[in-house]
C-alpha positions as CSV (number, residue, x, y, z in Angstrom):
1,M,0.0,0.0,0.0
2,A,1.5,3.3,-1.1
3,S,1.2,6.5,0.9
4,I,-0.5,9.6,-0.6
5,K,3.0,11.2,-0.9
6,Q,4.3,8.2,-2.8
7,I,1.3,8.3,-5.2
8,L,1.7,12.0,-5.8
9,N,5.5,11.6,-6.4
10,S,4.9,9.0,-9.1
11,T,3.9,11.2,-12.2
12,E,5.7,9.5,-15.1
13,N,2.3,8.4,-16.5
14,R,0.8,11.8,-16.6
15,Q,0.4,14.0,-19.7
16,Y,0.3,17.3,-17.7
17,A,1.4,18.5,-14.3
18,L,-0.4,17.8,-11.0
19,P,-2.7,20.6,-9.9
20,E,-1.1,23.1,-7.5
21,R,-4.1,23.2,-5.2
22,K,-4.6,20.6,-2.5
23,W,-6.2,17.2,-3.3
24,K,-9.7,16.7,-1.8
25,Y,-10.5,12.9,-1.9
26,Y,-8.9,9.6,-1.7
27,Q,-10.3,6.2,-2.8
28,E,-9.3,2.8,-4.0
29,W,-10.6,1.1,-7.1
30,H,-10.8,-2.7,-6.8
31,H,-11.6,-5.4,-9.4
32,T,-11.6,-2.8,-12.2
33,V,-12.9,-4.2,-15.5
34,F,-12.6,-2.2,-18.7
35,F,-14.6,-3.1,-21.8
36,H,-13.6,-1.0,-24.9
37,W,-15.3,-0.6,-28.3
38,E,-14.0,1.2,-31.4
39,V,-16.6,3.5,-32.7
40,P,-17.0,5.8,-35.8
41,V,-16.7,9.4,-34.8
42,Y,-20.1,10.4,-36.2
43,F,-21.8,8.1,-33.6
44,L,-20.6,10.4,-30.8
45,E,-19.4,13.8,-31.9
46,K,-22.8,15.6,-31.7
47,Y,-23.3,14.3,-28.2
48,I,-20.1,15.9,-26.9
49,P,-20.6,19.3,-25.2
50,K,-19.5,22.3,-27.1
51,G,-16.0,23.2,-26.0
52,L,-14.8,19.6,-25.8
53,L,-13.0,17.9,-28.7
54,L,-13.7,14.2,-29.3
55,D,-10.3,12.4,-29.0
56,T,-9.5,9.7,-31.5
57,Y,-7.0,7.0,-32.1
58,S,-6.1,6.3,-35.7
59,S,-9.1,8.4,-36.7
60,M,-11.6,6.3,-34.6
61,A,-13.4,7.2,-31.4
62,W,-13.6,4.7,-28.5
63,V,-16.3,4.0,-25.9
64,S,-15.5,2.2,-22.7
65,L,-17.6,0.6,-19.9
66,V,-15.7,0.6,-16.7
67,S,-16.9,-1.4,-13.6
68,F,-15.1,-1.4,-10.2
69,E,-15.6,-1.5,-6.5
70,V,-14.8,1.7,-4.6
71,K,-13.3,1.2,-1.2
72,N,-12.1,3.5,1.6
73,M,-13.3,6.7,0.0
74,R,-12.6,9.6,2.3
75,L,-12.2,13.4,2.4
76,R,-8.8,14.8,3.0
77,Y,-8.1,14.9,6.8
78,F,-11.0,12.5,7.5
79,P,-11.1,8.7,7.9
80,P,-13.4,6.6,5.7
81,L,-17.0,6.5,7.0
82,P,-19.0,3.3,7.4
83,Y,-21.4,2.5,4.5
84,I,-20.6,5.7,2.6
85,S,-17.0,4.8,1.8
86,N,-17.5,1.5,0.0
87,F,-19.7,1.1,-3.1
88,E,-20.0,-0.2,-6.7
89,E,-19.6,2.0,-9.8
90,I,-20.2,1.5,-13.5
91,N,-19.6,4.3,-15.9
92,I,-19.8,4.7,-19.7
93,R,-17.2,7.0,-21.1
94,T,-15.6,8.3,-24.2
95,Y,-12.3,10.2,-24.7
96,V,-12.0,14.0,-25.2
97,I,-9.5,16.9,-25.1
98,K,-9.8,20.5,-23.9
99,N,-7.0,23.0,-24.0
100,G,-4.6,20.3,-24.8
101,I,-5.5,18.2,-21.8
102,P,-6.8,14.7,-22.6
103,G,-9.5,13.3,-20.4
104,I,-12.8,11.4,-20.4
105,Y,-16.4,12.4,-20.8
106,L,-19.2,10.3,-19.1
107,F,-22.4,9.3,-20.8
108,S,-23.5,7.7,-17.6
109,I,-22.3,6.9,-14.1
110,E,-24.1,4.5,-11.8
111,T,-23.7,3.2,-8.2
112,N,-25.6,0.7,-6.1
113,K,-26.2,3.1,-3.1
114,L,-28.7,5.9,-3.1
115,I,-26.6,7.8,-0.5
116,E,-23.7,7.9,-3.0
117,V,-26.1,9.4,-5.6
118,L,-27.1,12.2,-3.2
119,F,-23.6,12.8,-1.8
120,S,-22.0,13.0,-5.3
121,R,-24.7,15.2,-6.8
122,L,-24.7,17.6,-3.8
123,F,-21.0,17.8,-2.8
124,I,-18.9,16.5,-5.7
125,G,-20.9,17.5,-8.8
126,L,-21.1,14.2,-10.6
127,P,-24.5,13.0,-11.9
128,Y,-24.6,9.5,-10.3
129,E,-27.7,7.4,-10.9
130,K,-28.9,4.5,-8.8
131,A,-28.6,1.0,-10.3
132,E,-29.2,-2.5,-8.8
133,I,-25.5,-3.6,-8.9
134,E,-24.7,-6.9,-7.1
135,R,-21.3,-8.5,-6.8
136,S,-20.9,-12.2,-5.8
137,G,-17.4,-13.5,-6.0
138,N,-16.3,-13.1,-9.6
139,H,-19.8,-12.5,-10.9
140,L,-21.4,-9.0,-11.3
141,T,-24.9,-8.1,-12.4
142,S,-26.5,-4.7,-12.8
143,Q,-29.8,-3.3,-13.9
144,N,-30.9,0.3,-14.2
145,I,-34.6,0.1,-15.0
146,K,-35.0,3.8,-15.6
147,K,-32.4,3.7,-18.5
148,N,-32.9,0.1,-19.5
149,H,-29.2,-0.5,-18.7
150,L,-28.2,-4.1,-18.2
151,L,-25.0,-5.8,-17.4
152,G,-23.9,-9.3,-16.3
153,F,-20.4,-10.8,-16.5
154,K,-18.2,-13.3,-14.8
155,I,-14.5,-12.8,-14.4
156,G,-12.2,-15.6,-15.4
157,E,-8.5,-16.1,-15.4
158,T,-6.1,-13.1,-15.8
159,A,-2.8,-13.0,-17.7
160,S,0.1,-10.6,-18.0
161,L,-0.2,-7.9,-20.5
162,Q,2.4,-6.1,-22.6
163,K,0.8,-2.7,-22.9
164,T,0.5,-1.1,-26.3
165,D,0.2,2.6,-27.1
166,L,-3.6,2.1,-27.4
167,D,-3.7,0.5,-24.0
168,L,-2.1,3.5,-22.5
169,W,-4.2,5.9,-24.5
170,L,-7.4,4.2,-23.2
171,T,-6.4,4.1,-19.5
172,E,-3.9,6.8,-18.6
173,R,-6.5,9.6,-18.4
174,H,-6.2,12.0,-15.5
175,S,-9.1,14.4,-16.2
176,L,-12.8,14.0,-16.1
177,Y,-14.9,16.6,-17.9
178,E,-18.5,17.3,-16.9
179,M,-21.1,20.0,-17.5
180,C,-21.6,22.2,-14.3
181,N,-24.4,24.8,-14.5
182,G,-24.0,25.1,-18.2
183,K,-20.2,25.3,-18.2
184,I,-17.5,22.7,-18.7
185,C,-15.7,21.8,-15.5
186,R,-12.8,19.4,-15.0
187,F,-12.1,17.0,-12.2
188,D,-8.4,16.2,-11.8
189,I,-7.4,12.6,-10.9
190,H,-4.1,10.9,-10.2
191,H,-2.9,7.4,-9.7
192,K,0.2,5.4,-10.5
193,E,0.3,3.8,-13.9
194,W,-2.4,1.1,-14.2
195,E,-1.2,-2.4,-13.6
196,L,-3.2,-3.8,-16.4
197,L,-3.9,-7.5,-17.0
198,D,-5.4,-9.4,-19.8
199,L,-8.8,-10.9,-18.8
200,N,-10.9,-13.9,-19.8
201,V,-14.5,-12.9,-19.1
202,K,-17.9,-14.3,-19.9
203,I,-20.5,-11.6,-20.6
204,Q,-24.0,-12.8,-20.0
205,D,-25.9,-9.5,-20.6
206,I,-24.9,-6.0,-21.8
207,W,-27.0,-3.1,-23.0
208,Y,-26.0,0.6,-22.7
209,E,-26.1,3.6,-25.0
210,A,-23.4,6.2,-25.8
211,G,-24.6,8.7,-28.2
212,Q,-25.9,6.8,-31.2
213,F,-23.8,3.8,-30.3
214,V,-25.6,0.9,-28.6
215,I,-23.4,-1.3,-26.4
216,N,-24.6,-4.8,-26.9
217,T,-21.7,-6.7,-28.4
218,Y,-18.5,-8.3,-27.2
219,P,-15.8,-5.6,-26.6
220,D,-13.0,-5.0,-29.0
221,K,-10.5,-4.8,-26.1
222,I,-10.6,-5.8,-22.4
223,H,-8.4,-4.8,-19.5
224,Y,-8.4,-5.7,-15.8
225,A,-6.7,-4.2,-12.7
226,E,-6.9,-5.7,-9.2
227,K,-6.4,-2.5,-7.2
228,T,-5.6,1.1,-7.9
229,Q,-5.1,3.9,-5.3
230,V,-6.6,7.2,-6.5
231,V,-6.3,10.8,-5.4
232,L,-8.9,13.3,-6.6
233,W,-9.2,17.1,-6.7
234,G,-12.4,19.1,-6.6
235,K,-13.9,20.5,-9.8
236,V,-12.6,23.6,-11.6
237,E,-14.2,25.5,-14.4
238,T,-12.2,25.4,-17.6
């Protein structure tokens, strides 16, 4: 387990400098599964807020579903709080740039706890939605009836991965862009370079939307990471 200082001193994987202001949150992401799809630009570009540029790799956009278990979330200077500090998250994202800083833009972000929805909307500024997410061993299921979102998969064996430029492009993103009161704001994030693994996974159910792209097929690329320590800053207008 690395200290916060050690995490902040490890910046070789960043495309831009750490924020000068103090970090605000700490959390750990466990059992992170990345499902990635290559998507034509026209499926997404009109759904990206004005002011953000859709980022592409070899002239193609990408959409990713990222599922993980958050543990030990806490505010700076405070310990983790029972019940609030541990929860499931599933987000659907694409890749964007603003002012030369690459990041992600979320089409949806879901959690299994209503208190997290309320806390995040009121204090953090992220539009979490409630979904029925259940994890049992290596099996995860999720349903968001309001959005007709559906997910079910079982994690199998992992294997070492020799990361490519595309692997790094998809995962080493340290900014999250979101609309805040009609303006684009940025959430800065930092972690050590992802310790990515190849993953054998059985997908039973999957249905989400990202712009005009319907997520209902087997991913073009899959990544897995057992544990990642994450430091986060509060939002800033860009």
